[in-house]
C-alpha positions in Angstrom: 29.9 28.7 -86.0 31.2 26.4 -83.3 34.3 24.2 -83.6 33.7 21.2 -85.8 35.6 18.8 -88.0 34.4 17.0 -91.0 35.0 13.3 -90.7 37.2 13.1 -93.8 38.7 16.6 -93.5 42.2 15.2 -93.4 41.7 12.7 -96.3 43.5 14.9 -98.9 45.8 13.5 -101.5 49.5 14.1 -100.8 52.8 13.0 -102.2 54.5 13.3 -98.8 54.5 9.9 -97.1 54.8 11.5 -93.6 51.9 13.8 -94.2 49.8 10.9 -95.6 50.5 8.9 -92.4 49.5 11.9 -90.2 46.3 12.2 -92.1 45.7 8.5 -91.7 46.1 8.8 -87.9 43.9 11.9 -87.7 41.2 10.2 -89.7 41.4 7.2 -87.4 41.3 9.4 -84.3 38.3 11.3 -85.4 36.5 8.0 -85.9 37.4 6.9 -82.4 36.5 10.2 -80.8 33.1 10.3 -82.6 32.4 6.7 -81.5 33.7 6.8 -77.9 34.4 10.4 -76.9 37.8 12.0 -76.1 38.1 10.4 -72.6 37.2 6.8 -73.6 39.1 6.7 -76.9 42.6 5.5 -76.1 45.8 5.7 -78.1 45.5 1.9 -78.5 42.0 2.4 -80.0 43.5 4.9 -82.5 46.3 2.5 -83.4 43.8 -0.2 -84.1 41.6 2.0 -86.2 44.6 3.3 -88.1 46.0 -0.2 -88.5 49.5 0.6 -87.2 51.6 -0.2 -84.2 51.8 2.1 -81.2 55.5 2.7 -81.9 54.7 3.8 -85.4 51.9 6.1 -84.3 54.1 7.7 -81.6 56.6 8.7 -84.3 54.0 11.2 -85.5 52.0 12.2 -82.4 53.4 11.9 -78.9 50.0 12.0 -77.1 46.3 12.1 -77.6 46.3 15.8 -76.8 48.7 16.3 -79.7 46.3 14.5 -82.0 43.4 16.7 -80.9 45.5 19.8 -81.4 46.3 18.7 -84.9 42.5 18.1 -85.6 41.8 21.6 -84.4 44.4 23.1 -86.7 43.1 21.1 -89.7 39.6 22.4 -88.8 41.0 26.0 -88.7 42.6 25.7 -92.1 39.4 24.3 -93.7 37.3 27.0 -91.9 39.5 29.7 -93.4 38.8 28.4 -96.9 35.0 28.4 -96.2 35.0 31.9 -94.8 36.5 33.3 -97.9 32.9 33.1 -99.2 32.1 36.2 -97.1 34.9 38.2 -98.6 33.8 37.2 -102.2 30.1 38.2 -101.6 29.0 41.9 -101.8 25.8 41.2 -99.8 26.7 39.8 -96.3 23.2 38.2 -95.9 23.6 36.2 -99.1 27.2 35.5 -98.1 26.0 34.0 -94.8 23.5 31.9 -96.6 26.2 30.6 -98.9 28.5 30.1 -96.0 25.9 28.1 -94.1 25.3 25.9 -97.1 29.0 25.1 -97.5 29.5 24.5 -93.8 26.5 22.2 -93.5 27.5 20.2 -96.5 31.0 19.8 -95.1 29.5 18.5 -91.9 27.0 16.2 -93.4 28.7 12.9 -92.6 28.2 9.8 -90.5 30.6 10.9 -87.8 30.4 14.7 -88.0 27.4 15.2 -85.6 28.9 13.1 -82.8 32.4 14.7 -83.2 31.0 18.2 -83.3 28.9 17.8 -80.1 31.8 16.0 -78.4 34.1 18.9 -79.1 31.7 21.4 -77.7 30.9 19.3 -74.6 34.6 18.6 -73.9 35.5 22.3 -74.4 33.1 23.2 -71.7 34.6 20.7 -69.2 38.3 20.8 -70.2 40.2 24.1 -70.4 43.0 22.5 -72.5 40.5 21.3 -75.1 38.8 24.7 -75.0 42.1 26.4 -75.7 42.8 24.2 -78.7 39.5 25.1 -80.4 38.9 28.6 -79.0 41.0 30.2 -81.7 38.8 28.6 -84.4 35.7 29.9 -82.7 37.1 33.4 -82.4 38.2 33.5 -86.0 34.8 32.3 -87.2 33.1 34.9 -85.0 35.3 37.7 -86.3 34.7 36.8 -89.9 30.9 36.8 -89.5 30.9 40.0 -87.4 33.0 41.8 -89.9 30.6 40.8 -92.7 27.5 42.0 -90.7 29.1 45.3 -89.8 30.0 45.8 -93.5 26.3 45.1 -94.3 25.2 47.7 -91.7 27.5 50.3 -93.2 26.0 49.5 -96.7 22.5 49.5 -95.5 21.8 45.9 -96.3 21.8 44.7 -92.6 19.6 45.9 -89.8 21.6 48.5 -87.8 19.6 47.6 -84.7 21.0 44.1 -84.2 23.5 43.2 -81.6 26.3 42.0 -83.9 28.2 39.8 -81.5 25.1 38.1 -80.0 23.7 37.6 -83.5 26.9 35.9 -84.6 26.9 33.5 -81.7 23.2 32.7 -82.2 23.9 31.9 -85.9 26.9 29.7 -84.9 24.8 27.9 -82.3 22.1 27.4 -84.9 24.6 25.7 -87.3 25.8 23.4 -84.6 22.2 22.5 -83.6 21.4 21.7 -87.2 24.4 19.3 -87.4 23.3 17.6 -84.1 19.6 17.2 -85.1 20.0 16.1 -88.7 20.6 12.4 -87.8 17.4 12.4 -85.8 15.2 13.9 -88.5 15.2 12.4 -92.0 13.2 15.4 -93.3 16.2 17.7 -92.6 17.4 17.5 -96.2 19.7 20.0 -97.9 17.0 21.7 -100.0 14.6 22.1 -97.1 17.2 23.4 -94.7 18.5 25.8 -97.4 15.0 27.3 -98.0 14.3 27.8 -94.3 17.8 29.3 -93.6 17.4 31.7 -96.5 14.0 32.9 -95.2 15.3 33.1 -91.6 18.4 35.2 -92.5 16.4 37.5 -94.7 13.8 38.2 -92.1 16.2 38.4 -89.2 19.0 40.4 -90.7 17.5 42.8 -93.3 16.5 46.3 -92.3 12.7 46.4 -92.0 12.4 48.8 -94.9 14.7 46.9 -97.2 13.3 44.6 -99.9 14.2 40.9 -99.7 17.0 39.7 -101.9 16.2 37.2 -104.6 16.5 33.5 -103.5 20.1 32.3 -103.4 20.8 30.1 -106.4 22.8 26.9 -106.1 
């Protein structure tokens, strides 16, 4: 699962005025980055989107890079909560199906596809941006790989798969779905869920293992 940030991931209720202001700025920044990209979006643009002065914004974040780093950390915290699904599920294949559902619903927003693809593209060009999000990618990879290896040990996952490559293929698939959904109205939650369940069952199960029952909502 590649680095990605839900457009309202920082819009949580808080009694801390400073934290509320930080969330307001991060939300405005994600809107600007999704609309214009990291390079073209300026601190002035973020100020305007947040409805605050530059002086006020700089009290919370000293640079655009600091804002991006904060977005990466918010993404990491949210991802950790989603990946708990794998630890709660005995069957890793069903766990990955549930994880995919949760992730794709988190990322089903107006700005999420543009922001997700912008992060990936910029990470390939800019080592500093890559470093900010690489920890998130590695932690996501480790969680999925651990689940698959547990499934191999239990006999519910095909022992012949290359675990690391399989994980990256699945992560890339998730990012691709996010990017393509705005261009395909037929990519509804129920149709995606059904195809993903079938894909994971056929791809990950041992050839002699019976398919699991469909994953219920």
